[in-house]
C-alpha positions in Angstrom: 81.5 126.8 96.1 84.9 128.4 96.4 85.7 126.0 99.3 84.7 123.0 97.2 87.0 124.2 94.5 89.8 124.6 97.0 89.4 121.0 98.3 89.2 119.8 94.7 92.5 121.5 94.0 94.1 120.1 97.2 93.0 116.6 96.2 94.4 117.1 92.7 97.7 118.3 94.1 98.0 115.3 96.4 97.3 112.8 93.6 99.7 114.6 91.2 102.4 114.8 93.9 102.2 111.0 94.5 102.0 110.1 90.8 104.7 112.4 89.5 107.0 111.6 92.4 106.4 107.9 92.7 110.0 107.5 91.6 111.0 109.9 94.4 109.5 107.5 97.0 111.4 104.6 95.4 114.6 106.6 95.5 114.1 107.4 99.2 113.5 103.7 99.9 116.6 102.6 98.0 118.8 105.2 99.8 117.7 104.4 103.4 117.8 100.6 102.7 121.6 101.0 102.9 121.2 101.7 106.6 120.6 99.3 109.5 117.0 98.5 110.0 116.8 100.5 113.3 118.0 103.7 111.6 115.8 103.7 108.5 112.8 105.3 110.1 115.0 107.9 111.6 116.5 108.7 108.2 113.1 108.9 106.6 111.9 111.2 109.4 114.7 113.6 108.7 114.1 113.2 105.0 110.4 114.1 105.3 111.3 117.0 107.6 113.8 118.3 105.1 111.2 117.8 102.3 108.7 120.0 104.1 111.3 122.8 104.7 112.7 122.6 101.1 109.2 122.5 99.5 108.0 125.3 101.7 110.9 127.5 100.8 110.7 126.5 97.1 107.0 127.6 97.0 107.9 130.9 98.6 110.6 131.6 96.1 108.9 129.8 93.2 110.1 132.3 90.5 113.7 131.7 91.5 113.5 127.9 92.2 112.0 127.0 88.8 115.3 128.2 87.3 117.5 125.9 89.3 118.7 123.8 86.4 121.9 122.9 88.3 119.9 121.3 91.1 118.2 119.0 88.7 121.5 118.3 86.9 123.2 117.3 90.2 120.3 115.1 91.1 120.2 113.5 87.6 124.0 112.8 87.7 123.7 111.2 91.2 120.7 109.0 90.2 122.3 107.8 87.0 125.5 107.1 88.9 123.9 104.9 91.6 121.8 103.1 89.0 124.8 102.2 86.8 126.8 101.3 89.9 124.1 98.8 90.9 124.1 96.9 87.6 127.9 97.2 86.9 128.9 96.0 90.4 126.5 93.2 91.3 128.6 92.1 94.2 127.9 95.3 96.0 124.2 95.2 94.9 123.7 91.9 96.9 125.7 93.0 99.9 123.5 93.0 103.1 123.1 96.3 105.0 125.5 96.8 107.8 124.5 96.1 111.4 125.9 99.5 112.5 127.1 102.7 110.8 128.9 105.8 112.1 127.1 109.1 112.6 128.9 110.5 109.6 127.6 107.6 107.4 124.1 108.1 108.7 124.1 111.9 108.0 125.6 111.3 104.6 122.6 109.2 103.6 120.3 112.0 105.0 122.2 114.6 103.0 121.7 112.4 99.8 118.0 112.3 100.6 117.8 116.0 100.9 119.7 116.5 97.6 117.0 114.5 95.9 114.3 116.5 97.7 115.8 119.7 96.3 116.0 118.3 92.8 112.4 117.1 92.8 111.1 120.3 94.5 111.7 122.1 91.2 109.1 120.0 89.4 106.8 120.0 92.4 106.6 123.8 92.4 105.8 124.0 88.7 102.9 121.5 89.1 101.6 123.3 92.2 101.5 126.8 90.8 99.8 125.5 87.7 96.9 124.0 89.7 96.1 126.9 92.0 97.1 130.5 92.7 96.0 130.3 96.4 99.0 129.8 98.6 97.2 127.9 101.4 95.8 125.5 98.9 99.2 124.8 97.3 100.9 124.3 100.7 98.1 122.0 101.9 98.2 119.8 98.8 101.9 119.6 98.5 102.5 118.9 102.2 99.8 116.1 102.2 101.5 114.7 99.1 104.8 114.6 100.9 103.3 112.7 103.8 101.9 110.2 101.3 105.3 109.8 99.7 106.8 109.1 103.2 104.4 106.3 103.6 105.2 104.9 100.1 108.9 105.1 100.9 108.4 102.9 104.0 106.5 100.4 101.8 109.3 100.4 99.3 111.9 99.6 102.0 109.7 96.6 103.1 109.5 95.4 99.5 113.2 95.7 99.0 113.8 93.5 102.1 111.2 90.9 101.2 111.7 90.6 97.5 115.4 90.6 96.3 114.4 91.1 92.6 112.5 94.3 93.5 115.9 96.0 94.1 116.7 95.5 90.4 113.4 97.1 89.4 114.0 99.9 91.9 117.3 100.8 90.3 115.8 100.7 86.8 113.3 103.3 88.0 116.0 105.3 89.7 117.8 105.5 86.3 114.6 106.6 84.5 114.2 109.3 87.2 117.7 110.4 86.5 116.8 110.7 82.8 113.7 112.8 83.7 115.7 115.1 85.9 118.5 115.4 83.3 116.0 116.4 80.6 114.4 119.0 82.8 117.7 120.4 83.8 118.9 120.7 80.2 115.7 122.5 79.1 116.2 125.1 81.8 119.9 125.4 81.0 119.1 125.9 77.3 116.5 128.5 78.0 117.9 130.4 81.0 121.7 130.2 80.4 122.2 129.6 76.7 119.1 131.4 75.6 118.6 128.8 72.9 115.0 127.7 73.1 115.5 125.6 69.9 117.7 123.3 71.9 115.0 122.4 74.4 114.1 118.7 74.4 110.5 119.4 75.5 110.1 116.1 77.3 106.5 115.7 78.5 107.3 115.1 82.2 103.8 114.1 83.1 103.7 111.4 80.4 107.2 110.3 81.3 106.2 110.0 85.0 103.3 107.9 84.0 105.6 105.7 82.0 107.8 105.3 85.1 104.7 104.4 87.1 103.7 101.8 84.5 107.2 100.3 84.5 107.0 100.2 88.3 103.6 98.5 88.3 104.4 95.9 85.7 107.9 95.4 87.2 106.4 94.8 90.6 104.3 91.9 89.3 107.6 90.3 88.1 109.6 91.3 91.2 107.1 90.0 93.7 106.3 86.7 91.8 107.6 83.7 93.6 109.9 81.7 91.3 108.7 78.2 90.5 110.7 75.5 92.1 111.9 72.5 90.1 
């Protein structure tokens, strides 16, 4: 019976990891799409490796990690920046990826991916410790969830290449993810630094994540629809 409960908790963690971090998969896809095709899988591999390391450390030091408001603030600022840049500079939005990049440019993209992993690790830890108090259950569920996100990120890259309008949808979701991270970071800052709980926004992250997922699903129908020819 206990084993059945453990497997149920693992399944729940995997599902929640995918649902609550669907925007994370999209962000990974958007980031690596800036690289040449032959380097994207390599960047995603390093990204997933970093995600495992960061989530593993985050779970070990959960009591400290959940107070990292600045990590969420940095992640939020970066996501809002790249979303606004996409819509304010359309000439760069439609530029094709380069055929080759330098090692420094490649590792810059990987570093950006890792920054996002750190920002999203905070929420991941909060969800994990709320589902189960067994460390092996938490690690199994979270790590399987990360693997699922890696597969989703690969799918996103393919969609971005195949459907140009999907890129606009992707950056809308990136902006919404930035809002979600900003709200979470502010709440932690208000409670842990300012000690002013009355300033907490209290954004329902689960509901907001489901909203992002709904925008993604409905937007995908628009983005993947073939325009009618005259």
